[in-house]
N, C-alpha and C positions, 0 to 999 in steps of 0.2 A: 446377456446376452450370448448367444450363441455363437461358438466359434465355430465358423464355416469351414475352415482348414480341417475340421477335423469330425468324424461321424459321430454320431450320438454314443455308439459301442467304444471307441475308441477313446472317446472323453471319461467314459464312465470305466474303462478298463486302466486307463491313466491313473483315476483317483485311487484306483484300489492298489493299482501297483505299490502308492507311496503311503498307505493307509491313512489317507485324509478324507475321513467320513464326513466332515462337515462339507467337502469341496462333490464328493459323492450324494449328501443328500440335497443339494443345492441343483446339481445336474439333473437329478430324479425330479423335482419340482420343477425345472424348466421342462423337462422332456413330456411332464403331463400337462403341462400348459400349453406346449407344442401341440402334443395331440388333438387339446381339445380348442384350437384355433385354424387348424389346416382344414384345407376340405381334400387333400391328397390322402389317398389310403396308404398308411406307412408299409412297407414291406414286411411281410412275414420273418424274412430271414434276421432282419435289423430288431424286431420285437422279441425274437426269440432268443437273440443275443442279448441283449437289455436283460430280459428276465432269467435267464442263464448266468450271466456275472453275478446278479444279485443274490440269486439261490446259492451259487457257490462260494459266496462271502457270508451266506445267511443274514442278508440285510433284508428282512421280511416286511417291516414299515414300508420301505420303498418299494420292493416289490410288490406289495398289496396294493399300493396306489396306482403304480404303472399297469399293472394288471387292469384292474379295474379301468383306468383310462384308456385301454386298449379295446377293451370290450366295448365301453360306450363309444369310443372312434369306429367301431362296424368293423375290426376285426374279429371276427365271431370264430375265433379258430379253438380246434381242440387242445393244442399245444398252450396254447395262453390261458385256456379255461382250467386244464390241469395245474399248471405252475401256480396260478389264483388260486386253486383249492389246496395245495401242497402249504402255500403260505398260511393260509387259513389252518391247517392242521399243526403246524409247527407251532403257531400262535395260540393252541388250545382251543381253536374253534371247531371242534369236527362234526357237529352237526352240521352248520353253514355248508362247511366243505363237502358233506354228502349229498348234498342238493346239487352241486355243481357236478361232480361225481356222477351223478343219474342221469343228468342233464344229458352229458359227454354220451353214456350210453342210450340213452332213447334219443340221441339224434342220428338220422341216418347219414347223414353226411362225415360222419367221424370216420377217419381211417381206421382199417383193422388193425394195423399196427399200435394204434393208439388206445384201442378197446382192453387189452390186456392190462395197460397200465391203468386204465379208469377202475377195474375190477379190483386191481390190486388197492388202489387209492381207496374205495369202499370197504375193504377189508380193514386198510389202517384206521381208517374212520370210526368204525367199530370197535378197532382195539382201543385207541386210543379215548372213547366212550367208556369203554370197560375196565379202563385203569384209573380215569378220571371221577368216574360216579363211584358213590359209597353205599349207593342200595342194592342191597343184593338181588331184589327180584330184576331191577333192571339190569342188572349184571350179568344175569340168566339169559336175558334177552340179547345184548350186546354181544357176547362170546361167540353163540352158534353163528349169530349173521357175520360177524369177523372171520370165523372158519370157512363157512358156505361161498364166502367171496374170493378167499385164497385158495381155498379148494378148486373153485370153476376157473382161477387162472393156472395153478400149478398141475391141474388133472389133465386141461387140454393141452398142455405142452410142460411136460416135465424140466425143458431148459430154461423155464419161466421159475428157477431154483429159489430167487430172494422170496417168492410166496410160498415156496416150499419149508423155508427156514422160520418165517413167521409161522405157519401151522405148527413148527414143532416149537416155538417160543409159547405160543398161546395154550397149548396142551400142558407144557412143563409148569406156565404160572396157573392153569385151572388145578392142576395136581396139589399144587404148593396151597392154593387157596381153598382148597377143598370145594370147588364146584364141579359139578357132575356134567359131562358132555353126552350127549346123547347117541347112541350108537357105540360108545367107547367104553370097555370094562376096564381099563386101566390107562389112564390118560398121559401117566409118566411113561409107561413102557411104550406106547404109541409115538410118544413124542420122540423118545430116543432112537428109535425104528426110522421115523421119517429123516431125523437127522442125519441119521449114517446114510441112508439112501441119497439124501442131498449133498453130503460129504462125499461119497463115491462119485457123484456127477459131476461135481466140481474139480475134483482131483482129476479125473477122466479129460473133462473137455477142456478148461482153462486153467491150471492152477495158479498162474500169475498174473491173472486177470486183477483188475482193483477190485469190483465189487465179487469178486471169486473169492478173493481174498478175506475180504470181511466176512462174506456168508462162510468161508471155511473156519475160521477163528470163532464165530459164533456157533455153528455145527458142532465144533471141540469143546466149546463151553457145556453143550449141551449132554456129549457123551463124557463130560469128565476127562477129558485129555486135554490138561491145563499146558501140558510142554508145546503140544500143537497149539492150541489157541494164543499162547504168548509168542510163539515163532511166528505164525500169520499175522497177529497184531505188528510186530516189530516189522515185519517185512513191509507191510502196508504203509506205516507211518514214514519209512526210510525213504518211500519214492515220492520225490519234489514235487511230480505231476498231480499227485492226490490232493483233491481241494477239502476245504473245512468241512464241507457239506457232508462229505461220504466218511470222514473220520466221525463227525459230531453224529451222525445218524447210527454209526456201530455204537457208540458211547451212550448213546439214551437207550437204545435197544436193550444194551447189557444190562443198565442200571434199573431201567422201568420194568421189561419182562422177567429179566432172568436175578434180578434183585443183587448183582452184585456189589460190592462196596469194598472200601479201603482196609477192611478188618481183616479178612480171610480172603487165601488163594483161590481162584485165579484173581480176585477184583485186587487183591494188594497190590498184584502186578501190572494188570489190564487197566485198571482205573486210570492210576498215576500217569502211565504211558500214554495213553489216549488222550487225557487233559493236556498233559505237555504238547504234544502232537499238534490239539487243535490250537494251543495258543501261538505255536511258532508258526501256522499260517496266517494266509490272507484273511483278515474277519475274525481271527479268532479270539472267541472271549469264552472264559467258562465259569460258569455258576455254579459256586462251591456249595454244595449241601453243609448246612451247619454239623451234621453227624462227622465230617472229614475235617474239621477243624481242632478237633478235641486235643489239647495240651499234652494227655497223658498217652499219645497214641504210640504205639511201638515202631521203630523202624527198620526192624529185622523182619525178613520173610524168609521162612524155614524152608530150608531147600535152593533158594535163590538168592543166599548173599552175594554171589559173586556176578550175578546177572545186576541188581541192582546198582551198585556201584561202581562197574565197569564197563559190562558187554554192552547195556543200552546206550552209555555216553558211545563207545565205540562206533555202533552200528549208526547211531542219530546224528552225532556230531557234538562238540562241545560247547557251541556258540547257538546252538537252537535248541537243543535240547540238555536236561539235566538231568544227574542221577536223583532217586527218590530221596535223600536226606536232603538235597536243597528243596526239592518241590515241598517235602513235608514241613522244611522251617518255614517258607513261604505261609503256610497252612497255618501255622503258628501264629504269624504275624497279623493274619486276616481277624484274630480275636480282639485284636486291639483298635480296630477300623471301625470306626463308628458313621451312620446316617445321619446327618444333622436334619431333625424334622421340626416341623411346626406343632402346634397342638393339636390340628386335624391331621395330621401324619402326611402332610405333604413335604415332600423329599428336597430340600434345597441346596445339599452340598453335602461334602464328607468331612469328618474329623477323625484324629485318632489320639490314644494315649500315649504320653512320654512320661518319663520322670523328669518332675521339673527341676529338682538339682540337677541334672546334668547339663539344664539352661542357664539357671541362676540361681545362687545359694537363698535368694528372696524367695522362691515359689515354693508351693506346697511339695510333698513328694510326689502326686501323680496329679498331672495336669491335661485337657484337652488343648489340643491345637486346630485351627482350622484358620480360613482364608477370614478377613477383616470384610471381604465383599461378601461374604456367606453369613458372619455375625460378627458385628450389628446391622450392618448395612442392607443385608436382604431379610433379614430376622431379628427383630429385637432381642435383645438380650434375655429379657422375661418371658419369651415366647419361645424361645429355643430348648430342644430337648437333644439329646444324644440316644439313638438305639443301637444297640451291638448285635446286628442280625446273626452274626459269624458263631454266637455261641451255642455251646453245646451241655448238655449237664446239669444244667443250671436254666430250669426252663422259666422259671421266674423272671431271672436276669435276662434272658434272650428275649423278651416281651415285653422287658419294663423299657419306661419313657424315662431316661436320666434328668433331670431337671439341672439346669445352669443357675447356681448359686450366688456364682462371684466370679467378676471380671477383673483379671490380672494386669492385663496388658493388651493394649488395641494400638495398632497400627492402621490408617485406611488404606485404601486403595489407590489413593493419589500419589503419585510421583512425586517426590524420591521416597515415601513411605513404604513400609514393606508390606502391606496387605496381610496382616499377621493379625490373629487374635488369640489369647491364651485364655483358656477360662479354666473355671473349678466346677466339678459336679456335684451335686448332694450327696453321692456316695459312688462306688464302682464296681463293676463286676467282678466277683470273685474267680481266681483262677486264672486272671489275665497279666500277662508279663507286659508292662509298658515296652514300646519300640525302642531299641538301642540306637543312640547317636552315633555316626562313623566317627572315628578319629580324625581321618582325614578323606580328601576327596581322590578319587580313582584316579591315575595317571594317564592324562590323554594320549600320548604314544607309546603306550604300552602294546607289545607286539600283536596280542590279541585286545582288539577293540572294548573299551569300556562301556557297559551298557547301563540304562536305567531302567527299573522295575515300578511298577506304581500297583496299588491297591485301594479300589474305592468304590463308589455307588455311582457309577455312570448312567444317566438317561432315567435317574429314580430306582435303578433296582433295589430289591430290598436285600438281596443276598450279596455278600463281596463279590467282587470280580476285578480278575488280574488285567493288566495289559502288559504285555510281555514280546510281544511282534514287532518287527522295524522300529528295536526301541535303543540305536545307538546313544551313546551320551556324546554331544555334538562338542560343547563348550560350556566353560566358567568362568565367572571374574569372583571377586571379592563379594557380591552380591546375589547374581543370578545364576541358574543352570539351565542349560538349553540341551535337549533331548528330542529326540523322534517318536519317544513312545505314544501310541494313538490316544488321545480322549475323547470325552463327548460331556456335553451338560451333564452337572452333578459329582464331573470328578474333582472340582474345585474343592482345596483343600485334602486332598489326598495325600498320602506319604509316598515320597520318592525313594526308593533304595539303590544301593550299588548291587553289586551281584552277590555279597555275604548277607543280603538281605541288613544291611545297617541303613539307617536314616542318613540321607544326604539331603534332602530339601523339601520344601511343601508345593505342591502343583496350585499354581493360580492361573495362568493364562495361557495361550497359544495362539499361533495364527499361520497364514501361509507367507507373509511379510513382517515375521519378525524380524526386529533392529540385530544386528549382528553383535556380539560382543568385544571383538577384536577386528584388526585391520582397517580397511580405507571406508568403512562404513557398509551401506547395502543391506539389504535383507536377506530371509530364508525363510523357508518351511521350519519351522520348530514350536514346539512346547515348552513352556517358562515357568519354572520353580523358584521358590526364594529358598537360599540356601542355608541349611542348619548353623553354619557360623556367623552368616550375617546376622542371624536372629539372635545368638549368643553376644557376638557385639553392642548391638544395639541394646540388648538387655543391660549390658555392661555399663553403658553411657546413660542409658534411660532404664532405672531400676523399676521394677513392676512393683504397682500396691494393690493389695485385694479391695476390691469395693464391690458392696452387696447388690444383689440384682433384687429389684422388685417385681414379685412374679405378677402376672395379669389374672385378676382372680377370675 
């Protein structure tokens, strides 16, 4: 039921403030039902706030649902349509979004202020179509259409510099891809000319504005000015009012169009910096491409050693942002995390590799650990597979579905059992280091409050994701560990780490009314993991015994 003491935007804002994505999804569902059951037209300001909040934390599923309900409700507003289209593009549905943007332009009731946004939206749709399509003939159609749309907005008013930087980015990408641009003799040179023009304008108009900082960073990348690009990105992420959407948009642009990665400058600095910043904000999740989880990745950055280790932490703050070595260690841990799947690739949960001897002398050298409610309760042993989507350098292993061939230990999800399954796979991917188990738990009363970090496959994502925001370690006892790190369905069985990336628990549950571990009882919002110490103690009392799995034919 709706809490009549708070407005819909206030309720949504409260959920995002504590990173309670289950509550946010419930509020969004309630709001959709409200829109479809009331005869009163909702205020446009309310609708804009709801969509803006969801966009800021990149909750595109809920944004899509609410925008659709608002349009069905009768709020035929250009802002609602634009937000709907933006959600579609961000979910890689640019062709559908294109129809909406064109409808905005064709509608005589569309305010003049919205028309450049719609034109830019059309440019973005064609840009994404160009990037997504693998057929060169269609790419040759999409590219000029994207450039024409961006030129239409930028040439009408050069203060629309975000459209100008997209022109520069598309020209550079065309030059890199070897795609000819009609009327442009040298796409690379024209890209740099436009980038310089945009940079000069930004530095003159509003050099410290949020989107101006992002635009200046991108322009500097185009011009090969690594120092300026890194400086502007650092200024951007150090400002607390900058939301996830802004930083994630810049990161996506740098990776998709400028083809930056963590191998070479300036991507060696910018990509980890922006990813870390996204993770430190509301709704911050980062999808980590497999190429960036390589075990052999170098941590040195020529010419920027001091920036990596000290200056970034000094600028960004030790609790919210970490140096590159810490980030790269987290990427290394990704390699040992697997998605638990059925034979039909249905995502059931998460599991991870750990040294069996660290848990019990009776276990094999390497085992897979997950929740008992994942395997065998949700998925029988004989139908379970582990897929290590975060691997690189071994394409066969990255795509291979590793069978569970033996189960060594299982405790059900029914209390007081631990909800843990320890499994043996038919084989293990090469060049993967099992996760190290922490020697002891963090000290709860330390001056710097301890934190808990998760890596898993929430919502069935096939690429590993981090959960690092609002991640205080709240409490623990001999069995359970409580933390605030946000999770979603699919996170069950995820490894929980301390600040040194050592394994402290296996995530298995959580909620708004989790019973407190100490004190006079009561509840609080918390996620819950089974401590590794408890698992080791139970294994000592109840030693594991290997049992072969009968595979389903």
